[in-house]
C-alpha positions in Angstrom: -66.2 17.1 -23.9 -63.7 16.6 -26.8 -61.4 19.6 -27.8 -60.3 19.9 -31.7 -58.1 22.3 -33.4 -59.4 24.3 -35.9 -59.6 22.6 -39.6 -59.0 24.5 -42.6 -62.5 24.2 -43.4 -63.7 26.3 -40.6 -61.3 29.2 -41.3 -63.6 29.9 -44.0 -66.1 30.8 -41.7 -64.1 34.3 -41.1 -65.4 35.4 -44.2 -68.9 35.4 -43.4 -68.5 37.2 -40.2 -66.0 39.9 -40.8 -66.9 43.6 -42.0 -65.8 44.1 -45.6 -63.9 47.0 -44.4 -61.7 44.9 -42.1 -61.1 42.2 -44.6 -59.6 45.1 -47.3 -57.5 46.5 -44.1 -56.0 42.8 -43.3 -56.6 39.7 -42.3 -59.4 39.3 -39.8 -59.1 37.7 -36.4 -58.5 34.1 -36.0 -61.7 31.9 -36.0 -61.2 29.4 -32.9 -63.1 26.4 -32.6 -64.2 26.4 -28.7 -65.9 23.0 -28.4 -67.6 20.2 -30.3 -68.3 16.6 -29.6 -67.4 14.8 -32.7 -65.4 15.4 -35.7 -66.3 13.3 -39.0 -64.0 13.2 -42.4 -65.5 11.5 -45.3 -64.0 11.0 -48.7 -66.6 10.7 -51.6 -64.8 10.4 -55.1 -62.7 13.5 -55.5 -64.7 15.4 -52.6 -64.3 15.6 -48.9 -66.6 16.6 -46.3 -66.1 17.5 -42.5 -68.8 17.6 -40.0 -68.6 18.9 -36.5 -71.4 17.6 -34.6 -72.6 18.0 -30.8 -72.8 21.4 -29.2 -70.6 23.2 -31.7 -69.2 26.3 -30.7 -66.7 29.1 -32.5 -65.5 32.3 -31.3 -63.7 34.8 -33.2 -62.8 38.3 -31.5 -66.1 39.4 -29.8 -68.2 36.7 -32.3 -69.6 33.6 -31.2 -71.2 30.9 -33.7 -73.1 28.4 -31.7 -74.9 25.5 -33.5 -75.9 21.6 -33.3 -73.9 20.6 -36.3 -71.7 22.2 -38.8 -70.6 20.8 -42.2 -68.7 21.7 -45.3 -67.4 19.8 -48.8 -63.8 21.0 -48.8 -63.1 24.1 -51.3 -67.0 24.2 -52.0 -70.0 26.4 -50.6 -72.0 26.5 -48.8 -70.4 25.8 -45.1 -74.0 24.7 -43.4 -74.8 25.5 -39.7 -77.7 23.3 -38.6 -80.0 23.1 -35.4 -80.3 26.0 -32.9 -77.9 28.3 -34.7 -77.0 31.2 -32.8 -74.6 34.0 -34.0 -73.9 36.7 -31.8 -71.5 39.9 -31.2 -71.8 43.2 -29.8 -74.1 44.5 -32.6 -76.5 42.1 -33.6 -77.5 38.8 -32.6 -79.2 35.7 -35.1 -80.7 33.1 -34.3 -82.0 30.3 -37.1 -83.2 26.9 -37.7 -80.2 26.3 -40.2 -77.6 29.1 -41.8 -75.9 28.5 -45.0 -72.3 30.7 -45.5 -71.1 31.4 -49.0 -67.6 32.5 -48.6 -66.9 33.2 -52.4 -69.9 35.0 -52.6 -69.7 37.1 -48.7 -73.3 36.1 -48.2 -75.2 34.2 -45.4 -78.6 32.6 -45.8 -80.4 32.0 -42.5 -83.6 29.8 -42.5 -86.3 28.8 -40.5 -87.8 30.7 -37.4 -85.0 33.3 -38.1 -84.9 36.4 -35.5 -82.3 39.2 -35.9 -81.6 41.5 -32.7 -80.0 44.9 -32.6 -79.5 47.6 -30.2 -82.7 49.2 -31.6 -85.1 46.6 -33.0 -86.1 43.1 -33.7 -86.6 41.4 -36.7 -88.4 37.9 -37.5 -89.1 36.4 -41.0 -88.9 32.8 -42.5 -85.8 33.7 -44.1 -83.2 36.5 -44.2 -80.3 36.8 -46.5 -77.1 39.5 -45.8 -74.7 40.4 -48.5 -71.4 41.2 -46.7 -70.2 43.6 -49.5 -73.7 45.4 -50.1 -74.5 45.3 -46.7 -77.5 44.9 -47.6 -80.2 42.0 -46.1 -83.2 40.5 -47.7 -86.1 39.1 -45.4 -89.0 37.2 -46.7 -91.5 35.2 -45.6 -93.8 37.0 -42.4 -91.4 39.7 -42.1 -91.6 41.5 -38.6 -89.7 44.1 -37.6 -90.3 45.6 -33.7 -89.0 49.2 -32.5 -89.8 49.1 -29.1 -88.3 53.0 -28.5 -90.6 54.2 -31.5 -93.6 51.6 -30.2 -93.7 50.6 -34.1 -94.1 47.2 -35.8 -93.4 47.0 -39.5 -94.7 43.8 -41.5 -94.9 42.5 -44.7 -93.9 39.4 -47.0 -90.7 40.6 -48.1 -88.6 43.5 -47.4 -85.0 44.8 -48.5 -82.8 46.9 -45.9 -79.4 48.8 -46.7 -77.7 49.2 -43.7 -75.5 52.0 -44.7 -78.0 53.9 -46.2 -80.4 53.4 -43.3 -83.0 52.5 -46.1 -85.7 49.9 -46.4 -88.2 48.7 -48.7 -91.2 46.8 -47.7 -93.2 44.7 -50.2 -96.2 42.0 -50.2 -98.9 44.1 -48.0 -96.7 46.0 -46.2 -98.5 47.3 -42.3 -97.1 50.1 -40.3 -98.3 50.0 -36.6 -97.9 52.5 -34.0 -98.7 52.0 -30.5 -98.9 54.1 -27.4 -96.7 53.7 -24.4 -99.2 50.8 -23.1 -98.7 49.1 -26.4 -102.5 49.7 -27.4 -102.6 50.2 -31.4 -103.5 53.7 -32.3 -102.6 54.3 -35.7 -102.3 51.6 -38.7 -101.1 52.5 -42.1 -101.4 49.8 -44.8 -100.1 50.0 -48.5 -99.0 47.7 -51.7 -95.4 49.3 -50.9 -93.6 51.1 -48.4 -90.2 53.0 -48.3 -88.4 53.4 -45.0 -85.7 56.1 -44.5 -83.4 56.7 -41.6 -84.5 53.8 -39.7 -88.1 54.5 -39.9 -87.9 58.3 -39.1 -89.6 59.2 -42.6 -92.0 56.4 -44.2 -93.4 56.9 -47.9 -96.5 54.7 -48.7 -97.7 53.9 -51.9 -100.6 52.1 -54.0 -103.9 51.7 -52.0 -102.8 53.7 -48.9 -105.3 53.3 -45.8 -104.5 55.2 -42.5 -106.7 53.7 -39.7 -107.2 55.6 -36.3 -110.4 55.2 -33.9 -113.2 56.5 -35.8 -111.2 58.0 -38.6 -110.1 56.4 -41.9 -108.1 58.3 -44.4 -107.0 56.7 -48.1 -105.0 58.1 -50.8 -102.6 56.9 -53.6 -99.4 58.2 -52.1 -98.9 59.1 -47.9 -95.4 60.4 -46.3 -95.4 60.1 -43.0 -92.6 61.9 -40.9 -92.6 60.8 -37.3 -90.5 63.5 -36.0 -92.7 66.2 -37.3 -96.0 64.2 -36.0 -97.2 64.9 -40.0 -98.5 62.5 -43.0 -98.8 64.1 -46.3 -101.5 62.4 -48.7 -101.6 63.4 -52.2 -103.4 61.5 -54.9 -107.1 61.5 -54.3 -106.5 61.7 -50.9 -109.8 61.4 -48.6 -110.5 61.3 -44.9 -113.9 59.3 -44.0 -114.8 60.3 -40.2 -117.7 59.2 -38.5 -120.6 60.7 -41.0 -118.2 63.1 -42.9 -115.9 62.9 -45.7 -112.9 65.2 -46.5 -111.1 65.3 -49.6 -109.2 67.6 -52.1 -106.0 67.9 -53.8 -103.4 67.6 -50.7 -104.4 66.6 -47.1 -102.1 67.0 -43.9 -102.7 65.4 -41.1 -101.1 66.6 -37.7 -100.8 64.3 -35.2 -100.1 64.7 -31.4 -99.2 61.8 -29.2 -99.9 59.8 -32.8 -103.4 61.2 -32.4 -105.1 63.2 -35.2 -105.4 66.7 -34.1 -105.7 68.6 -37.2 -106.1 68.4 -40.8 -105.6 70.8 -43.4 -106.9 70.3 -47.0 -105.3 72.5 -50.3 -106.8 73.0 -53.5 -110.1 71.7 -54.7 -111.3 71.2 -50.4 -114.8 69.7 -50.0 -116.4 68.5 -47.3 -119.4 66.4 -47.2 -121.5 65.1 -44.0 -124.9 64.1 -43.1 -127.4 66.3 -41.5 -129.3 63.9 -39.9 -127.5 61.0 -38.5 -130.6 58.9 -38.1 -131.6 59.1 -41.9 -128.3 59.3 -43.8 -128.2 60.3 -47.1 -131.4 62.2 -47.4 -129.7 66.0 -46.4 -126.2 66.3 -47.1 -124.1 69.4 -45.5 -121.3 70.5 -47.9 -118.4 73.1 -47.4 -116.3 73.9 -50.3 -113.0 76.3 -50.2 -109.5 76.4 -51.7 -108.4 75.8 -48.2 -110.1 73.9 -45.3 -108.5 73.4 -41.6 -110.0 70.8 -39.5 -109.5 70.6 -35.7 -110.1 67.7 -33.7 -110.8 66.9 -29.9 -109.4 63.6 -27.8 -112.1 61.6 -29.1 -111.4 62.1 -32.7 -114.7 64.5 -32.8 -114.8 67.5 -35.3 -114.6 70.7 -33.2 -114.0 73.4 -35.7 -113.4 74.0 -39.7 -111.9 77.1 -41.0 -112.4 77.6 -44.5 -110.6 80.2 -46.9 -110.7 81.3 -50.5 -113.8 81.0 -52.2 -115.5 79.7 -49.2 -119.2 78.3 -49.2 -121.2 76.3 -46.6 -124.6 74.5 -47.0 -125.7 73.7 -43.7 -129.0 71.7 -43.6 -131.2 72.9 -40.2 -132.8 69.9 -38.2 -134.6 71.1 -34.8 -136.0 68.3 -32.5 -136.1 65.8 -35.7 -138.2 68.3 -37.5 -136.4 69.6 -41.0 -136.2 73.6 -40.7 -134.8 74.2 -44.0 -131.0 75.3 -45.0 -128.5 78.1 -44.5 -126.0 78.9 -47.2 -123.3 81.2 -47.1 -120.4 82.4 -48.8 -117.6 84.6 -48.2 -113.6 84.7 -48.5 -113.4 83.0 -44.9 -115.8 80.7 -42.9 -115.6 79.6 -39.4 -117.9 76.9 -38.2 -117.8 75.8 -34.5 -119.6 72.3 -34.1 -120.5 70.3 -30.8 -121.6 66.7 -31.8 -121.2 67.0 -35.2 -123.6 69.8 -35.6 -122.9 73.6 -36.3 -123.5 75.9 -33.7 -121.7 79.1 -35.1 -120.9 80.3 -38.3 -118.9 83.3 -38.6 -118.4 84.9 -42.3 -115.8 87.4 -43.3 -114.9 89.0 -47.0 -112.8 92.0 -47.6 -114.6 94.5 -49.2 -117.7 93.2 -47.5 -118.5 90.6 -50.0 -119.9 87.9 -47.9 -123.3 86.2 -48.9 -126.2 84.3 -46.8 -129.0 83.1 -47.6 -132.0 80.9 -45.8 -134.5 78.8 -47.4 -137.2 77.3 -45.7 -138.2 73.6 -46.4 -141.1 74.5 -48.7 -138.6 76.3 -51.0 -136.2 73.8 -51.4 
């Protein structure tokens, strides 16, 4: 093993790994070369290039830097760390095939099989760029952030993360996946772009949003997911497609329990349509309308109850033992419908002052 005194070139490494706050308060801790098999110095014209090879290792305070090869042309950026690069401190670990350090710009670029580990999450990408002064990270190519505590996986093609603000943006087909305690996927959110606040506690998805759960799919132009409240608010033409039923309105809120849909509330121009006969879809459509609708779902995402308020109307087709029996049409201030296997079992209508109406139409009058 060859021990080499730290050279001037490698003192420049101090700049990439030291927080900007520490730099403003004084000189950072000294970077020490712990090991290298060989030091080579070469002069080419007016330039001097230095290369360390073989199990290269530096230490700076509690930070460790390891690689197969480290090189730089004196007084020029970048410093190149090549082969099995490993940078570690108490807050974060970084692995990559190659790392370029731009000391004048306070910038670090990691390329190839990049893996970043913190106490809370793991991020992988083809390329990561760290901007020291701005405390910003840009990740590119197959970006994947895994949060074991929150049981989430966020993927995309390009991501920007502001460390101090705890704010991130994800582009190029972002997908947020929520898993259960066993690692099984229970919800997936897709969009054109996503904004992530407070380290993922709040997410805003924009453009061609899809929210997918077993047997349920919701679509809209924008959705806001507040994880602590287990609540998703959908705007811009929101819809829920649930088995043979479609729900729409001006604003749609999904309430989750253990990340599964428990309740949905539609506000403004609420509409729900469903096939009366699931064996002959499109022939007869049940229709519910009102200003507000509240839907309650069971453990298997089956619809159990609907409450319609303000200008409530209900049109249901009656099918018994595969025979069409006509329609029931009712209206009132409030309609409550209990369902079993997607079929209405009881309908309660109330109004004040007693303005409820109801009409039965036999098959020959429809």
